[in-house]
mmJSON file of the N, C-alpha and C atoms, coordinates in Angstrom:
{"data_MODEL":{"atom_site":{
"group_PDB":["ATOM","ATOM","ATOM","ATOM","ATOM","ATOM","ATOM","ATOM","ATOM","ATOM","ATOM","ATOM","ATOM","ATOM","ATOM","ATOM","ATOM","ATOM","ATOM","ATOM","ATOM","ATOM","ATOM","ATOM","ATOM","ATOM","ATOM","ATOM","ATOM","ATOM","ATOM","ATOM","ATOM","ATOM","ATOM","ATOM","ATOM","ATOM","ATOM","ATOM","ATOM","ATOM","ATOM","ATOM","ATOM","ATOM","ATOM","ATOM","ATOM","ATOM","ATOM","ATOM","ATOM","ATOM","ATOM","ATOM","ATOM","ATOM","ATOM","ATOM","ATOM","ATOM","ATOM","ATOM","ATOM","ATOM","ATOM","ATOM","ATOM","ATOM","ATOM","ATOM","ATOM","ATOM","ATOM","ATOM","ATOM","ATOM","ATOM","ATOM","ATOM","ATOM","ATOM","ATOM","ATOM","ATOM","ATOM","ATOM","ATOM","ATOM","ATOM","ATOM","ATOM","ATOM","ATOM","ATOM","ATOM","ATOM","ATOM","ATOM","ATOM","ATOM","ATOM","ATOM","ATOM","ATOM","ATOM","ATOM","ATOM","ATOM","ATOM","ATOM","ATOM","ATOM","ATOM","ATOM","ATOM","ATOM","ATOM","ATOM","ATOM","ATOM","ATOM","ATOM","ATOM","ATOM","ATOM","ATOM","ATOM","ATOM","ATOM","ATOM","ATOM","ATOM","ATOM","ATOM","ATOM","ATOM","ATOM","ATOM","ATOM","ATOM","ATOM","ATOM","ATOM","ATOM","ATOM","ATOM","ATOM","ATOM","ATOM","ATOM","ATOM","ATOM","ATOM","ATOM","ATOM","ATOM","ATOM","ATOM","ATOM","ATOM","ATOM","ATOM","ATOM","ATOM","ATOM","ATOM","ATOM","ATOM","ATOM","ATOM","ATOM","ATOM","ATOM","ATOM","ATOM","ATOM","ATOM","ATOM","ATOM","ATOM","ATOM","ATOM","ATOM","ATOM","ATOM","ATOM","ATOM","ATOM","ATOM","ATOM","ATOM","ATOM","ATOM","ATOM","ATOM","ATOM","ATOM","ATOM","ATOM","ATOM","ATOM","ATOM","ATOM","ATOM","ATOM","ATOM","ATOM","ATOM","ATOM","ATOM","ATOM","ATOM","ATOM","ATOM","ATOM","ATOM","ATOM","ATOM","ATOM","ATOM","ATOM","ATOM","ATOM","ATOM","ATOM","ATOM","ATOM","ATOM","ATOM","ATOM","ATOM","ATOM","ATOM","ATOM","ATOM","ATOM","ATOM","ATOM"],
"id":[1,2,3,4,5,6,7,8,9,10,11,12,13,14,15,16,17,18,19,20,21,22,23,24,25,26,27,28,29,30,31,32,33,34,35,36,37,38,39,40,41,42,43,44,45,46,47,48,49,50,51,52,53,54,55,56,57,58,59,60,61,62,63,64,65,66,67,68,69,70,71,72,73,74,75,76,77,78,79,80,81,82,83,84,85,86,87,88,89,90,91,92,93,94,95,96,97,98,99,100,101,102,103,104,105,106,107,108,109,110,111,112,113,114,115,116,117,118,119,120,121,122,123,124,125,126,127,128,129,130,131,132,133,134,135,136,137,138,139,140,141,142,143,144,145,146,147,148,149,150,151,152,153,154,155,156,157,158,159,160,161,162,163,164,165,166,167,168,169,170,171,172,173,174,175,176,177,178,179,180,181,182,183,184,185,186,187,188,189,190,191,192,193,194,195,196,197,198,199,200,201,202,203,204,205,206,207,208,209,210,211,212,213,214,215,216,217,218,219,220,221,222,223,224,225,226,227,228,229,230,231,232,233,234,235,236,237,238,239,240],
"type_symbol":["N","C","C","N","C","C","N","C","C","N","C","C","N","C","C","N","C","C","N","C","C","N","C","C","N","C","C","N","C","C","N","C","C","N","C","C","N","C","C","N","C","C","N","C","C","N","C","C","N","C","C","N","C","C","N","C","C","N","C","C","N","C","C","N","C","C","N","C","C","N","C","C","N","C","C","N","C","C","N","C","C","N","C","C","N","C","C","N","C","C","N","C","C","N","C","C","N","C","C","N","C","C","N","C","C","N","C","C","N","C","C","N","C","C","N","C","C","N","C","C","N","C","C","N","C","C","N","C","C","N","C","C","N","C","C","N","C","C","N","C","C","N","C","C","N","C","C","N","C","C","N","C","C","N","C","C","N","C","C","N","C","C","N","C","C","N","C","C","N","C","C","N","C","C","N","C","C","N","C","C","N","C","C","N","C","C","N","C","C","N","C","C","N","C","C","N","C","C","N","C","C","N","C","C","N","C","C","N","C","C","N","C","C","N","C","C","N","C","C","N","C","C","N","C","C","N","C","C","N","C","C","N","C","C","N","C","C","N","C","C"],
"label_atom_id":["N","CA","C","N","CA","C","N","CA","C","N","CA","C","N","CA","C","N","CA","C","N","CA","C","N","CA","C","N","CA","C","N","CA","C","N","CA","C","N","CA","C","N","CA","C","N","CA","C","N","CA","C","N","CA","C","N","CA","C","N","CA","C","N","CA","C","N","CA","C","N","CA","C","N","CA","C","N","CA","C","N","CA","C","N","CA","C","N","CA","C","N","CA","C","N","CA","C","N","CA","C","N","CA","C","N","CA","C","N","CA","C","N","CA","C","N","CA","C","N","CA","C","N","CA","C","N","CA","C","N","CA","C","N","CA","C","N","CA","C","N","CA","C","N","CA","C","N","CA","C","N","CA","C","N","CA","C","N","CA","C","N","CA","C","N","CA","C","N","CA","C","N","CA","C","N","CA","C","N","CA","C","N","CA","C","N","CA","C","N","CA","C","N","CA","C","N","CA","C","N","CA","C","N","CA","C","N","CA","C","N","CA","C","N","CA","C","N","CA","C","N","CA","C","N","CA","C","N","CA","C","N","CA","C","N","CA","C","N","CA","C","N","CA","C","N","CA","C","N","CA","C","N","CA","C","N","CA","C","N","CA","C","N","CA","C","N","CA","C","N","CA","C","N","CA","C","N","CA","C"],
"label_alt_id":[null,null,null,null,null,null,null,null,null,null,null,null,null,null,null,null,null,null,null,null,null,null,null,null,null,null,null,null,null,null,null,null,null,null,null,null,null,null,null,null,null,null,null,null,null,null,null,null,null,null,null,null,null,null,null,null,null,null,null,null,null,null,null,null,null,null,null,null,null,null,null,null,null,null,null,null,null,null,null,null,null,null,null,null,null,null,null,null,null,null,null,null,null,null,null,null,null,null,null,null,null,null,null,null,null,null,null,null,null,null,null,null,null,null,null,null,null,null,null,null,null,null,null,null,null,null,null,null,null,null,null,null,null,null,null,null,null,null,null,null,null,null,null,null,null,null,null,null,null,null,null,null,null,null,null,null,null,null,null,null,null,null,null,null,null,null,null,null,null,null,null,null,null,null,null,null,null,null,null,null,null,null,null,null,null,null,null,null,null,null,null,null,null,null,null,null,null,null,null,null,null,null,null,null,null,null,null,null,null,null,null,null,null,null,null,null,null,null,null,null,null,null,null,null,null,null,null,null,null,null,null,null,null,null,null,null,null,null,null,null],
"label_comp_id":["MET","MET","MET","HIS","HIS","HIS","HIS","HIS","HIS","PHE","PHE","PHE","SER","SER","SER","LEU","LEU","LEU","LEU","LEU","LEU","ASP","ASP","ASP","LEU","LEU","LEU","SER","SER","SER","PRO","PRO","PRO","ILE","ILE","ILE","PRO","PRO","PRO","GLU","GLU","GLU","GLY","GLY","GLY","GLY","GLY","GLY","THR","THR","THR","ALA","ALA","ALA","ALA","ALA","ALA","GLN","GLN","GLN","ALA","ALA","ALA","LEU","LEU","LEU","GLY","GLY","GLY","ASN","ASN","ASN","THR","THR","THR","VAL","VAL","VAL","SER","SER","SER","LEU","LEU","LEU","ALA","ALA","ALA","GLN","GLN","GLN","THR","THR","THR","ALA","ALA","ALA","GLU","GLU","GLU","ARG","ARG","ARG","ALA","ALA","ALA","GLY","GLY","GLY","TYR","TYR","TYR","HIS","HIS","HIS","ARG","ARG","ARG","PHE","PHE","PHE","TRP","TRP","TRP","LEU","LEU","LEU","ALA","ALA","ALA","GLU","GLU","GLU","HIS","HIS","HIS","HIS","HIS","HIS","ASN","ASN","ASN","MET","MET","MET","PRO","PRO","PRO","GLY","GLY","GLY","ILE","ILE","ILE","ALA","ALA","ALA","SER","SER","SER","ALA","ALA","ALA","ALA","ALA","ALA","THR","THR","THR","ALA","ALA","ALA","VAL","VAL","VAL","LEU","LEU","LEU","ILE","ILE","ILE","ASP","ASP","ASP","HIS","HIS","HIS","VAL","VAL","VAL","ALA","ALA","ALA","GLY","GLY","GLY","GLN","GLN","GLN","THR","THR","THR","GLN","GLN","GLN","SER","SER","SER","ILE","ILE","ILE","ARG","ARG","ARG","VAL","VAL","VAL","GLY","GLY","GLY","ALA","ALA","ALA","GLY","GLY","GLY","GLY","GLY","GLY","ILE","ILE","ILE","MET","MET","MET","LEU","LEU","LEU","PRO","PRO","PRO"],
"label_asym_id":["A","A","A","A","A","A","A","A","A","A","A","A","A","A","A","A","A","A","A","A","A","A","A","A","A","A","A","A","A","A","A","A","A","A","A","A","A","A","A","A","A","A","A","A","A","A","A","A","A","A","A","A","A","A","A","A","A","A","A","A","A","A","A","A","A","A","A","A","A","A","A","A","A","A","A","A","A","A","A","A","A","A","A","A","A","A","A","A","A","A","A","A","A","A","A","A","A","A","A","A","A","A","A","A","A","A","A","A","A","A","A","A","A","A","A","A","A","A","A","A","A","A","A","A","A","A","A","A","A","A","A","A","A","A","A","A","A","A","A","A","A","A","A","A","A","A","A","A","A","A","A","A","A","A","A","A","A","A","A","A","A","A","A","A","A","A","A","A","A","A","A","A","A","A","A","A","A","A","A","A","A","A","A","A","A","A","A","A","A","A","A","A","A","A","A","A","A","A","A","A","A","A","A","A","A","A","A","A","A","A","A","A","A","A","A","A","A","A","A","A","A","A","A","A","A","A","A","A","A","A","A","A","A","A","A","A","A","A","A","A"],
"label_entity_id":["1","1","1","1","1","1","1","1","1","1","1","1","1","1","1","1","1","1","1","1","1","1","1","1","1","1","1","1","1","1","1","1","1","1","1","1","1","1","1","1","1","1","1","1","1","1","1","1","1","1","1","1","1","1","1","1","1","1","1","1","1","1","1","1","1","1","1","1","1","1","1","1","1","1","1","1","1","1","1","1","1","1","1","1","1","1","1","1","1","1","1","1","1","1","1","1","1","1","1","1","1","1","1","1","1","1","1","1","1","1","1","1","1","1","1","1","1","1","1","1","1","1","1","1","1","1","1","1","1","1","1","1","1","1","1","1","1","1","1","1","1","1","1","1","1","1","1","1","1","1","1","1","1","1","1","1","1","1","1","1","1","1","1","1","1","1","1","1","1","1","1","1","1","1","1","1","1","1","1","1","1","1","1","1","1","1","1","1","1","1","1","1","1","1","1","1","1","1","1","1","1","1","1","1","1","1","1","1","1","1","1","1","1","1","1","1","1","1","1","1","1","1","1","1","1","1","1","1","1","1","1","1","1","1","1","1","1","1","1","1"],
"label_seq_id":[1,1,1,2,2,2,3,3,3,4,4,4,5,5,5,6,6,6,7,7,7,8,8,8,9,9,9,10,10,10,11,11,11,12,12,12,13,13,13,14,14,14,15,15,15,16,16,16,17,17,17,18,18,18,19,19,19,20,20,20,21,21,21,22,22,22,23,23,23,24,24,24,25,25,25,26,26,26,27,27,27,28,28,28,29,29,29,30,30,30,31,31,31,32,32,32,33,33,33,34,34,34,35,35,35,36,36,36,37,37,37,38,38,38,39,39,39,40,40,40,41,41,41,42,42,42,43,43,43,44,44,44,45,45,45,46,46,46,47,47,47,48,48,48,49,49,49,50,50,50,51,51,51,52,52,52,53,53,53,54,54,54,55,55,55,56,56,56,57,57,57,58,58,58,59,59,59,60,60,60,61,61,61,62,62,62,63,63,63,64,64,64,65,65,65,66,66,66,67,67,67,68,68,68,69,69,69,70,70,70,71,71,71,72,72,72,73,73,73,74,74,74,75,75,75,76,76,76,77,77,77,78,78,78,79,79,79,80,80,80],
"pdbx_PDB_ins_code":[null,null,null,null,null,null,null,null,null,null,null,null,null,null,null,null,null,null,null,null,null,null,null,null,null,null,null,null,null,null,null,null,null,null,null,null,null,null,null,null,null,null,null,null,null,null,null,null,null,null,null,null,null,null,null,null,null,null,null,null,null,null,null,null,null,null,null,null,null,null,null,null,null,null,null,null,null,null,null,null,null,null,null,null,null,null,null,null,null,null,null,null,null,null,null,null,null,null,null,null,null,null,null,null,null,null,null,null,null,null,null,null,null,null,null,null,null,null,null,null,null,null,null,null,null,null,null,null,null,null,null,null,null,null,null,null,null,null,null,null,null,null,null,null,null,null,null,null,null,null,null,null,null,null,null,null,null,null,null,null,null,null,null,null,null,null,null,null,null,null,null,null,null,null,null,null,null,null,null,null,null,null,null,null,null,null,null,null,null,null,null,null,null,null,null,null,null,null,null,null,null,null,null,null,null,null,null,null,null,null,null,null,null,null,null,null,null,null,null,null,null,null,null,null,null,null,null,null,null,null,null,null,null,null,null,null,null,null,null,null],
"Cartn_x":[28.372,28.486,27.245,27.454,26.346,25.985,24.706,24.225,23.68,24.145,23.687,22.782,21.822,20.841,20.738,20.197,19.868,18.391,17.768,16.39,16.414,15.844,15.854,14.43,14.162,12.859,12.875,14.019,14.204,13.753,14.394,14.004,14.383,13.51,13.77,14.588,15.783,16.612,15.931,16.189,15.62,16.028,15.044,15.299,15.516,15.415,15.655,14.366,14.515,13.376,13.274,12.131,11.949,12.966,13.268,14.256,15.624,16.0,17.271,17.233,16.103,15.96,16.111,15.503,15.599,17.026,17.695,19.105,19.967,19.667,20.399,20.156,18.932,18.599,19.399,19.477,20.267,21.733,22.242,23.641,23.9,22.966,23.109,23.103,22.215,22.158,23.457,23.991,25.244,26.405,26.423,27.46,27.33,26.101,25.867,26.324,26.051,26.466,27.989,28.682,30.152,30.716,29.996,30.447,30.122,29.416,29.138,27.806,26.935,25.607,24.843,23.979,23.244,21.894,21.208,19.873,19.729,18.888,18.543,17.023,16.473,15.022,14.535,13.38,12.741,11.404,11.166,9.916,8.937,7.664,6.617,5.848,5.78,5.005,4.238,2.992,2.138,1.817,1.564,1.136,2.119,3.39,4.431,5.317,5.267,5.999,7.512,8.079,9.523,10.019,9.119,9.479,9.124,10.066,9.839,9.469,9.434,9.208,7.745,6.859,5.436,5.066,5.865,5.565,6.762,6.838,8.026,8.211,7.132,7.282,8.076,7.802,8.515,9.948,10.102,11.429,12.338,11.779,12.565,13.134,12.304,12.759,13.862,13.682,14.665,16.013,15.989,17.226,17.869,17.066,17.601,18.242,17.713,18.271,19.613,19.975,21.237,22.217,21.917,22.822,23.025,24.007,24.346,23.94,24.244,24.083,23.283,23.114,22.382,20.904,20.294,18.867,18.073,17.076,16.288,14.842,14.225,12.837,12.164,10.882,10.097,10.071,10.216,10.184,9.953,9.703,9.478,9.559,9.557,9.564,8.302,7.466,6.219,6.389,6.257,6.382,5.012,4.751,3.44,3.277],
"Cartn_y":[0.012,-0.811,-0.61,-0.459,-0.297,-1.649,-1.876,-3.093,-2.708,-3.388,-3.111,-4.229,-3.851,-4.796,-4.627,-5.653,-5.596,-5.924,-5.312,-5.616,-6.141,-7.313,-7.929,-8.212,-7.94,-8.234,-9.532,-10.15,-11.344,-11.088,-10.108,-9.794,-10.911,-11.156,-12.163,-11.486,-11.999,-11.371,-11.45,-10.457,-10.465,-11.75,-12.464,-13.738,-14.884,-14.613,-15.629,-16.214,-17.014,-17.696,-17.33,-17.67,-17.456,-18.281,-19.48,-20.323,-19.644,-19.006,-18.276,-17.106,-16.411,-15.28,-15.738,-16.858,-17.368,-17.809,-18.397,-18.754,-17.52,-16.456,-15.2,-14.61,-14.741,-14.237,-14.971,-16.284,-17.067,-16.655,-16.504,-16.104,-14.725,-13.8,-12.462,-12.522,-13.318,-13.456,-14.047,-15.042,-15.653,-14.661,-13.869,-12.847,-11.784,-11.363,-10.373,-10.909,-12.167,-12.789,-12.784,-13.177,-13.185,-11.778,-10.779,-9.386,-8.767,-9.512,-9.019,-8.319,-8.397,-7.795,-8.511,-7.768,-8.294,-8.903,-8.26,-8.727,-8.753,-9.683,-9.801,-9.808,-8.752,-8.603,-9.005,-9.645,-10.025,-9.308,-8.665,-7.948,-8.838,-8.672,-9.483,-8.638,-9.122,-8.452,-9.511,-9.198,-10.135,-9.586,-10.502,-10.162,-9.249,-9.441,-8.694,-9.708,-9.732,-10.763,-10.732,-9.623,-9.538,-9.76,-10.14,-10.326,-11.747,-12.45,-13.844,-13.995,-12.903,-13.024,-12.8,-13.645,-13.516,-14.233,-15.181,-15.947,-15.844,-14.738,-14.501,-15.535,-16.074,-17.076,-18.279,-18.704,-19.842,-19.44,-18.255,-17.797,-17.543,-17.012,-16.799,-18.124,-19.147,-20.469,-20.994,-20.805,-21.272,-20.568,-19.245,-18.476,-18.79,-18.827,-19.105,-20.487,-21.428,-22.776,-22.872,-21.825,-21.849,-20.782,-20.201,-19.251,-19.697,-19.106,-19.545,-18.559,-17.282,-16.341,-15.092,-14.765,-13.555,-13.735,-12.689,-12.746,-12.5,-13.324,-13.251,-12.974,-12.01,-11.686,-10.976,-10.677,-9.959,-8.481,-7.653,-6.216,-5.492,-4.22,-3.436,-1.96,-1.195,0.257,0.749,1.447,1.963,3.454,3.83,5.234,5.774,7.046,7.614,7.761],
"Cartn_z":[-3.607,-4.791,-5.654,-6.953,-7.886,-8.48,-8.645,-9.295,-10.668,-11.687,-13.038,-13.521,-14.363,-14.896,-16.401,-17.053,-18.475,-18.64,-19.641,-20.017,-21.44,-21.667,-22.995,-23.443,-24.719,-25.323,-26.115,-26.215,-27.032,-28.476,-29.132,-30.511,-31.476,-32.419,-33.456,-34.556,-34.851,-35.884,-37.252,-38.089,-39.436,-40.15,-40.658,-41.316,-40.35,-39.058,-38.032,-37.492,-36.462,-35.849,-34.371,-33.784,-32.345,-31.556,-32.037,-31.351,-31.322,-32.418,-32.444,-31.468,-31.413,-30.494,-29.05,-28.707,-27.341,-27.025,-27.996,-27.816,-27.603,-28.347,-28.177,-26.792,-26.296,-24.966,-23.898,-24.006,-23.044,-23.121,-24.323,-24.502,-23.895,-24.096,-23.522,-21.999,-21.431,-19.965,-19.424,-20.1,-19.662,-19.76,-20.823,-20.981,-19.898,-19.62,-18.561,-17.209,-16.965,-15.704,-15.572,-16.633,-16.607,-16.42,-16.931,-16.823,-15.465,-14.617,-13.274,-13.095,-14.093,-13.941,-12.838,-12.166,-11.013,-11.407,-12.36,-12.749,-14.265,-14.721,-16.136,-16.217,-16.794,-16.881,-18.265,-18.307,-19.566,-19.66,-20.799,-21.013,-21.775,-21.482,-22.109,-23.119,-24.35,-25.399,-26.177,-26.498,-27.233,-28.618,-29.545,-30.907,-31.629,-31.389,-32.095,-32.813,-34.132,-34.871,-34.676,-34.252,-34.09,-32.673,-31.762,-30.356,-29.925,-29.297,-28.895,-27.424,-26.673,-25.224,-24.845,-25.338,-25.021,-23.724,-23.297,-22.073,-21.131,-20.4,-19.581,-18.478,-17.936,-16.867,-17.365,-18.585,-19.172,-19.518,-20.082,-20.491,-19.286,-18.207,-16.983,-16.488,-16.453,-16.012,-16.928,-18.223,-19.203,-19.0,-18.859,-18.682,-17.328,-16.278,-14.936,-14.869,-15.63,-15.644,-16.342,-17.098,-17.832,-17.351,-16.192,-15.551,-14.107,-13.433,-12.08,-10.993,-11.188,-10.079,-10.402,-11.66,-12.017,-11.67,-11.154,-10.827,-12.102,-12.35,-13.578,-13.205,-13.894,-13.591,-14.744,-14.57,-15.573,-15.215,-16.206,-15.982,-17.287,-17.192,-18.397,-18.097,-19.15,-19.048,-19.727,-18.994,-19.54,-19.814,-21.064,-21.445,-21.831,-21.539,-21.889,-23.384],
"occupancy":[1.0,1.0,1.0,1.0,1.0,1.0,1.0,1.0,1.0,1.0,1.0,1.0,1.0,1.0,1.0,1.0,1.0,1.0,1.0,1.0,1.0,1.0,1.0,1.0,1.0,1.0,1.0,1.0,1.0,1.0,1.0,1.0,1.0,1.0,1.0,1.0,1.0,1.0,1.0,1.0,1.0,1.0,1.0,1.0,1.0,1.0,1.0,1.0,1.0,1.0,1.0,1.0,1.0,1.0,1.0,1.0,1.0,1.0,1.0,1.0,1.0,1.0,1.0,1.0,1.0,1.0,1.0,1.0,1.0,1.0,1.0,1.0,1.0,1.0,1.0,1.0,1.0,1.0,1.0,1.0,1.0,1.0,1.0,1.0,1.0,1.0,1.0,1.0,1.0,1.0,1.0,1.0,1.0,1.0,1.0,1.0,1.0,1.0,1.0,1.0,1.0,1.0,1.0,1.0,1.0,1.0,1.0,1.0,1.0,1.0,1.0,1.0,1.0,1.0,1.0,1.0,1.0,1.0,1.0,1.0,1.0,1.0,1.0,1.0,1.0,1.0,1.0,1.0,1.0,1.0,1.0,1.0,1.0,1.0,1.0,1.0,1.0,1.0,1.0,1.0,1.0,1.0,1.0,1.0,1.0,1.0,1.0,1.0,1.0,1.0,1.0,1.0,1.0,1.0,1.0,1.0,1.0,1.0,1.0,1.0,1.0,1.0,1.0,1.0,1.0,1.0,1.0,1.0,1.0,1.0,1.0,1.0,1.0,1.0,1.0,1.0,1.0,1.0,1.0,1.0,1.0,1.0,1.0,1.0,1.0,1.0,1.0,1.0,1.0,1.0,1.0,1.0,1.0,1.0,1.0,1.0,1.0,1.0,1.0,1.0,1.0,1.0,1.0,1.0,1.0,1.0,1.0,1.0,1.0,1.0,1.0,1.0,1.0,1.0,1.0,1.0,1.0,1.0,1.0,1.0,1.0,1.0,1.0,1.0,1.0,1.0,1.0,1.0,1.0,1.0,1.0,1.0,1.0,1.0,1.0,1.0,1.0,1.0,1.0,1.0],
"B_iso_or_equiv":[0.0,0.0,0.0,0.0,0.0,0.0,0.0,0.0,0.0,0.0,0.0,0.0,0.0,0.0,0.0,0.0,0.0,0.0,0.0,0.0,0.0,0.0,0.0,0.0,0.0,0.0,0.0,0.0,0.0,0.0,0.0,0.0,0.0,0.0,0.0,0.0,0.0,0.0,0.0,0.0,0.0,0.0,0.0,0.0,0.0,0.0,0.0,0.0,0.0,0.0,0.0,0.0,0.0,0.0,0.0,0.0,0.0,0.0,0.0,0.0,0.0,0.0,0.0,0.0,0.0,0.0,0.0,0.0,0.0,0.0,0.0,0.0,0.0,0.0,0.0,0.0,0.0,0.0,0.0,0.0,0.0,0.0,0.0,0.0,0.0,0.0,0.0,0.0,0.0,0.0,0.0,0.0,0.0,0.0,0.0,0.0,0.0,0.0,0.0,0.0,0.0,0.0,0.0,0.0,0.0,0.0,0.0,0.0,0.0,0.0,0.0,0.0,0.0,0.0,0.0,0.0,0.0,0.0,0.0,0.0,0.0,0.0,0.0,0.0,0.0,0.0,0.0,0.0,0.0,0.0,0.0,0.0,0.0,0.0,0.0,0.0,0.0,0.0,0.0,0.0,0.0,0.0,0.0,0.0,0.0,0.0,0.0,0.0,0.0,0.0,0.0,0.0,0.0,0.0,0.0,0.0,0.0,0.0,0.0,0.0,0.0,0.0,0.0,0.0,0.0,0.0,0.0,0.0,0.0,0.0,0.0,0.0,0.0,0.0,0.0,0.0,0.0,0.0,0.0,0.0,0.0,0.0,0.0,0.0,0.0,0.0,0.0,0.0,0.0,0.0,0.0,0.0,0.0,0.0,0.0,0.0,0.0,0.0,0.0,0.0,0.0,0.0,0.0,0.0,0.0,0.0,0.0,0.0,0.0,0.0,0.0,0.0,0.0,0.0,0.0,0.0,0.0,0.0,0.0,0.0,0.0,0.0,0.0,0.0,0.0,0.0,0.0,0.0,0.0,0.0,0.0,0.0,0.0,0.0,0.0,0.0,0.0,0.0,0.0,0.0],
"pdbx_formal_charge":[null,null,null,null,null,null,null,null,null,null,null,null,null,null,null,null,null,null,null,null,null,null,null,null,null,null,null,null,null,null,null,null,null,null,null,null,null,null,null,null,null,null,null,null,null,null,null,null,null,null,null,null,null,null,null,null,null,null,null,null,null,null,null,null,null,null,null,null,null,null,null,null,null,null,null,null,null,null,null,null,null,null,null,null,null,null,null,null,null,null,null,null,null,null,null,null,null,null,null,null,null,null,null,null,null,null,null,null,null,null,null,null,null,null,null,null,null,null,null,null,null,null,null,null,null,null,null,null,null,null,null,null,null,null,null,null,null,null,null,null,null,null,null,null,null,null,null,null,null,null,null,null,null,null,null,null,null,null,null,null,null,null,null,null,null,null,null,null,null,null,null,null,null,null,null,null,null,null,null,null,null,null,null,null,null,null,null,null,null,null,null,null,null,null,null,null,null,null,null,null,null,null,null,null,null,null,null,null,null,null,null,null,null,null,null,null,null,null,null,null,null,null,null,null,null,null,null,null,null,null,null,null,null,null,null,null,null,null,null,null],
"auth_seq_id":[1,1,1,2,2,2,3,3,3,4,4,4,5,5,5,6,6,6,7,7,7,8,8,8,9,9,9,10,10,10,11,11,11,12,12,12,13,13,13,14,14,14,15,15,15,16,16,16,17,17,17,18,18,18,19,19,19,20,20,20,21,21,21,22,22,22,23,23,23,24,24,24,25,25,25,26,26,26,27,27,27,28,28,28,29,29,29,30,30,30,31,31,31,32,32,32,33,33,33,34,34,34,35,35,35,36,36,36,37,37,37,38,38,38,39,39,39,40,40,40,41,41,41,42,42,42,43,43,43,44,44,44,45,45,45,46,46,46,47,47,47,48,48,48,49,49,49,50,50,50,51,51,51,52,52,52,53,53,53,54,54,54,55,55,55,56,56,56,57,57,57,58,58,58,59,59,59,60,60,60,61,61,61,62,62,62,63,63,63,64,64,64,65,65,65,66,66,66,67,67,67,68,68,68,69,69,69,70,70,70,71,71,71,72,72,72,73,73,73,74,74,74,75,75,75,76,76,76,77,77,77,78,78,78,79,79,79,80,80,80],
"auth_comp_id":["MET","MET","MET","HIS","HIS","HIS","HIS","HIS","HIS","PHE","PHE","PHE","SER","SER","SER","LEU","LEU","LEU","LEU","LEU","LEU","ASP","ASP","ASP","LEU","LEU","LEU","SER","SER","SER","PRO","PRO","PRO","ILE","ILE","ILE","PRO","PRO","PRO","GLU","GLU","GLU","GLY","GLY","GLY","GLY","GLY","GLY","THR","THR","THR","ALA","ALA","ALA","ALA","ALA","ALA","GLN","GLN","GLN","ALA","ALA","ALA","LEU","LEU","LEU","GLY","GLY","GLY","ASN","ASN","ASN","THR","THR","THR","VAL","VAL","VAL","SER","SER","SER","LEU","LEU","LEU","ALA","ALA","ALA","GLN","GLN","GLN","THR","THR","THR","ALA","ALA","ALA","GLU","GLU","GLU","ARG","ARG","ARG","ALA","ALA","ALA","GLY","GLY","GLY","TYR","TYR","TYR","HIS","HIS","HIS","ARG","ARG","ARG","PHE","PHE","PHE","TRP","TRP","TRP","LEU","LEU","LEU","ALA","ALA","ALA","GLU","GLU","GLU","HIS","HIS","HIS","HIS","HIS","HIS","ASN","ASN","ASN","MET","MET","MET","PRO","PRO","PRO","GLY","GLY","GLY","ILE","ILE","ILE","ALA","ALA","ALA","SER","SER","SER","ALA","ALA","ALA","ALA","ALA","ALA","THR","THR","THR","ALA","ALA","ALA","VAL","VAL","VAL","LEU","LEU","LEU","ILE","ILE","ILE","ASP","ASP","ASP","HIS","HIS","HIS","VAL","VAL","VAL","ALA","ALA","ALA","GLY","GLY","GLY","GLN","GLN","GLN","THR","THR","THR","GLN","GLN","GLN","SER","SER","SER","ILE","ILE","ILE","ARG","ARG","ARG","VAL","VAL","VAL","GLY","GLY","GLY","ALA","ALA","ALA","GLY","GLY","GLY","GLY","GLY","GLY","ILE","ILE","ILE","MET","MET","MET","LEU","LEU","LEU","PRO","PRO","PRO"],
"auth_asym_id":["A","A","A","A","A","A","A","A","A","A","A","A","A","A","A","A","A","A","A","A","A","A","A","A","A","A","A","A","A","A","A","A","A","A","A","A","A","A","A","A","A","A","A","A","A","A","A","A","A","A","A","A","A","A","A","A","A","A","A","A","A","A","A","A","A","A","A","A","A","A","A","A","A","A","A","A","A","A","A","A","A","A","A","A","A","A","A","A","A","A","A","A","A","A","A","A","A","A","A","A","A","A","A","A","A","A","A","A","A","A","A","A","A","A","A","A","A","A","A","A","A","A","A","A","A","A","A","A","A","A","A","A","A","A","A","A","A","A","A","A","A","A","A","A","A","A","A","A","A","A","A","A","A","A","A","A","A","A","A","A","A","A","A","A","A","A","A","A","A","A","A","A","A","A","A","A","A","A","A","A","A","A","A","A","A","A","A","A","A","A","A","A","A","A","A","A","A","A","A","A","A","A","A","A","A","A","A","A","A","A","A","A","A","A","A","A","A","A","A","A","A","A","A","A","A","A","A","A","A","A","A","A","A","A","A","A","A","A","A","A"],
"auth_atom_id":["N","CA","C","N","CA","C","N","CA","C","N","CA","C","N","CA","C","N","CA","C","N","CA","C","N","CA","C","N","CA","C","N","CA","C","N","CA","C","N","CA","C","N","CA","C","N","CA","C","N","CA","C","N","CA","C","N","CA","C","N","CA","C","N","CA","C","N","CA","C","N","CA","C","N","CA","C","N","CA","C","N","CA","C","N","CA","C","N","CA","C","N","CA","C","N","CA","C","N","CA","C","N","CA","C","N","CA","C","N","CA","C","N","CA","C","N","CA","C","N","CA","C","N","CA","C","N","CA","C","N","CA","C","N","CA","C","N","CA","C","N","CA","C","N","CA","C","N","CA","C","N","CA","C","N","CA","C","N","CA","C","N","CA","C","N","CA","C","N","CA","C","N","CA","C","N","CA","C","N","CA","C","N","CA","C","N","CA","C","N","CA","C","N","CA","C","N","CA","C","N","CA","C","N","CA","C","N","CA","C","N","CA","C","N","CA","C","N","CA","C","N","CA","C","N","CA","C","N","CA","C","N","CA","C","N","CA","C","N","CA","C","N","CA","C","N","CA","C","N","CA","C","N","CA","C","N","CA","C","N","CA","C","N","CA","C","N","CA","C","N","CA","C","N","CA","C","N","CA","C"],
"pdbx_PDB_model_num":[1,1,1,1,1,1,1,1,1,1,1,1,1,1,1,1,1,1,1,1,1,1,1,1,1,1,1,1,1,1,1,1,1,1,1,1,1,1,1,1,1,1,1,1,1,1,1,1,1,1,1,1,1,1,1,1,1,1,1,1,1,1,1,1,1,1,1,1,1,1,1,1,1,1,1,1,1,1,1,1,1,1,1,1,1,1,1,1,1,1,1,1,1,1,1,1,1,1,1,1,1,1,1,1,1,1,1,1,1,1,1,1,1,1,1,1,1,1,1,1,1,1,1,1,1,1,1,1,1,1,1,1,1,1,1,1,1,1,1,1,1,1,1,1,1,1,1,1,1,1,1,1,1,1,1,1,1,1,1,1,1,1,1,1,1,1,1,1,1,1,1,1,1,1,1,1,1,1,1,1,1,1,1,1,1,1,1,1,1,1,1,1,1,1,1,1,1,1,1,1,1,1,1,1,1,1,1,1,1,1,1,1,1,1,1,1,1,1,1,1,1,1,1,1,1,1,1,1,1,1,1,1,1,1,1,1,1,1,1,1]
}}}
């Protein structure tokens, strides 16, 4: 069996707010869970005006509290 995951940066939509971005992140996690995804990863970025995921520990708790079975954690992809 293959396990699929998603990585989300919680991007702030153009003309939108951080609150909207966080709501979109929760919605994406819930959709991924319904679709059978195994893990939902949140990436942490600081000092980027278009990214709302600066405090992944808080965001992980928020997302995990609104999902049932998907595993939620911090992760990222580091490119040279």
